[in-house]
C-alpha positions, 0 to 999 in steps of 0.5 A: 500499500502506497501511503501518500505522506505530505509534510508542510513546514513552518519556521522563520528562516533567515534569508540574507536580511530578510525573514521568510515564513513558511508553515509547522510540519503537517503530515497528511496520510492517504492511501493508494494502491497501484499494483503492477503485474505485467501478466495481469494488468493493473489494479488501481484501488483507493481506500479512504482513511481519515487524514492524520495531521502532525506538526514538526519544526523544520530543523527537528531532524530527530522528531519521531513524529515525522518517521512515517514519511520515511517508512516502507508501506507498499507491502509486508513480509511474512518473515523478517518484516521488521528487518526488511522494512528497516532496510527500506527506512529512508530517513533523511535530513529535511533541513539538510535538503532545504540547505541544499536547495538554498545553496543551489539557488545562489549558484544559478548565476555562477556556473563555471562548469557542467558539474559543480561541487557545492560541498559535502559530497554533493554535485550540482548540474549547473545547466539545470539550476534555472529550474529552481529560479523564480521571477522575483529571484528570492531564495525559496525554501521547502513548503511541502514534501509528499511521498509519491512512490515506494518502488522496488529499489527506491523511495520517491518524494515530491519537494514543493518550494515556496516559489511553486517550483517542484522537484523529485527526490529519489532515495535508494533503500539500503539493500545493498552495500554502501559502495554499490549504492554510491557507484550506482547512483553516481553512474545513474546520474551520469547516464541521465545527463548523457541521454538528455544532453548528448542524445537529446532524449526527454529525461527530467533534468538532473539537478543535484546528487550525492552517492555518499551518506556523508552529505547534507541529507545524510542519505544518498540521493538524486534531485531532479526536475519533477514532471507532472502527468500519468504513468504510461503503465496506466495505458498498458494492457498486456492481456487484451484478447486477440492475436497479432495482426488484429488492428485493434490489438496492435493499436492498443499494444502500440500505446505503450510498446511504441514510445519504449521501443523508440527510446531504446532505439535512440539509446543504442544508436551510439557505440562506445569504446568499451563495456561498462557503466558511464560516470562523470570523470570527477566521480572516478577515484585516481587509480581506478580503472576507466575508459575515456570516451572519444571527444567527450572528456566529461564522461568515462566508462567504469565498473558495471552497475548491473545488480547481478555483479554485486549480489555476492556481497554477503560473502565477498568484499569490495576488493574481491568484487572489483576483480570482476566488474570491468570495464572490459576492452572492446576486444573482449566482448564476452569477458563481462560474461566470463567475469560474472560466472567466475565471480559467482563461483568465487562466492559460492566457494567461500560460503560457509557450509554445513555437512548437509549443504556440501553436496547441494552447493557443489552441484551449483558450483558445477553449473556456474563453472560450465558457464565459466568455461563456456562464456567466451566461446558463446559466439564465433568472434572471428568468423561468425555467420550472423548477419551484421555480426560486427554491429551487434557485438559493439558496446551499446547502452542497455537500460535494464528497467525500460518499463511503462512504470518508468515513463511519465506522460505529460498532458501534452503527450510527451514521454518522460523517461525515468530510472536508469539504474544499472545502465551498462554498455554491453554487446547488443547481441546479448541484450534482451527485450525489456522485462515487461515484454520478454517471454521465454516460455512455450510459444502459442501464436494462435489459439485456434491452432492448439489441439482440442483447445475447446475441450481443455479444462478452464485452468488449462485454457487460461494457461494457453491464453496466457502463453498466447498473449505473452508470445503475441506481445513479444512478437510485436516488439520483435516485429518493430526490431525487424522493421526499424532496426533491421541491422540489429534484428538478428539478436532476436532470432531463436538461435541467438536467443538460445546462445545468449540465454545462459548470460540472461538467466544469470542476470535475472537470477536473484539467488544464485544457489537457489535459482540455478535451475534456469541456467542448467536447463539453458546449458542443457539446450545449448550442449545438445545444439553445440555441434550444429551451432559450431558448424554454422559458425554461431559458436566458437569453433571448439569442442563443447566445453559444457561438461555437465552430463545427462545424469546431471541434468536429470538430477537438476530436473528432480531438484527443480521439481522439489524446489517448486513444490517447496515454493508452492507450498509456502504462502507467498513463496514465489515472492520471497514472502512478500505480500502487497499491503492491501492483500496483507490487510484484507487477509489480516482482517479475515484471520487468514494471516496471524502473528507467529512470534516476530513473523507472520503465518497463514492459518491452516484450514481445520 
């Protein structure tokens, strides 16, 4: 449940020789649920609760009455709820934010570079500071803060100033190590600026950022222009009935897919001197690995910020992880896949083992070692038969979170794109369609071609219809790829998909030692096709390096069945025990969910 918390401020603040009066803090809480499920469409419900008003002083950063503004309210975890919510508690200094806003306004007419250090580890984008200015040139303070979104990785606030200007403040949750948070935020700031200023794309203007906790806000942040409008998700209907070719269906799909495809096309038009993530040059410490961009000394390529390279931070420290995070030379396009698999193998070998877990972990290690041995042979770099291979292997910007949830449509029909976390230059050929459109399950192109469809049970019919709709949506995306980016369309061919699938599996896996089954299945398919792929100059001209046997694969299949039974037997196992807040409150009210010590459990039917 998304609680929309609003803070109003009242305090006399000294501004030069003047005094400005802005309102005591008042918190108003309303409730709105906006649940995104690309397979089920959107549920948007509102439940009315009485507004709650509280008052606080602008400079009282430790006043507990304002804590609700910082809390995570989107859902509840069946286990470890308190711990998970603590990671997502985004308490920041509001007086510090006000200080940043004031300092930025005094800097408006003093730009000495594109990026300016304003102190306490905060950088300002000088070309964007006019967004804070008002006609009377008076220094504005914060008037109101509204909690507008609690996402998967961030909490977003709308900040309204006394001059009427509105800003967006985005704070990352503490679910990852601090060094990754800093790196990721710095890279996202640079990527956002690059897309806007160098490629001319429609991005809310970046105003200021800091990846450190040691700043005015005492929390890492990105401050940007606030864009009014509706999320594109409001118009995304992935379960509309009908097949591709139906004009009504295509028109409905095009509303969300077309602007995102056009943005992807624009972001991949340029190639880079290597593989890694973008940073402002001033944010990379001396001695760190980096690659300069030709004719643009503001940016460099540094370590990747793809989240999958940092999921091992529970057993590996920063120095160990940084051995595998790039940047990688343009001459070694598959080294990033090799390093990712080597990183996971290294972390698995360092895990603390119990007697019972040794065999299980050894099986997992064997799967990732197979990818490690195969990764740099996945493509025939020297003599590939894939059309336009040289273009497909070039480093191009990949943005993991292209999604209708990250696009704001203004009243004028302008599409404003948000969220560039994890953006990395990778070979275009190993990239995948955006998650909201990607589908790797059984393909059903036409329900009428399914044998005895009318005779199927209702649940089986629903599954087939789901497959058909997901197949159709991805087919629409790939149809656009062929039409508008023909030179790059081989990346979506079935053969290329099979070859790159192991990498995509690892990128998607959240827990390598629990969710390795998809990788094992992908390697199984690749092993049995290797001879033909080798003769066709798709993969490297070597014997198949995948040493997993049919016996291994049979064992993995059995383990997968056991894992699925375990997940299905646990309430909300598929979501890791997380329950959307509106669902949780309904189940709690019905007595379905009850307290179990510090956790929750689902009451068993008698």
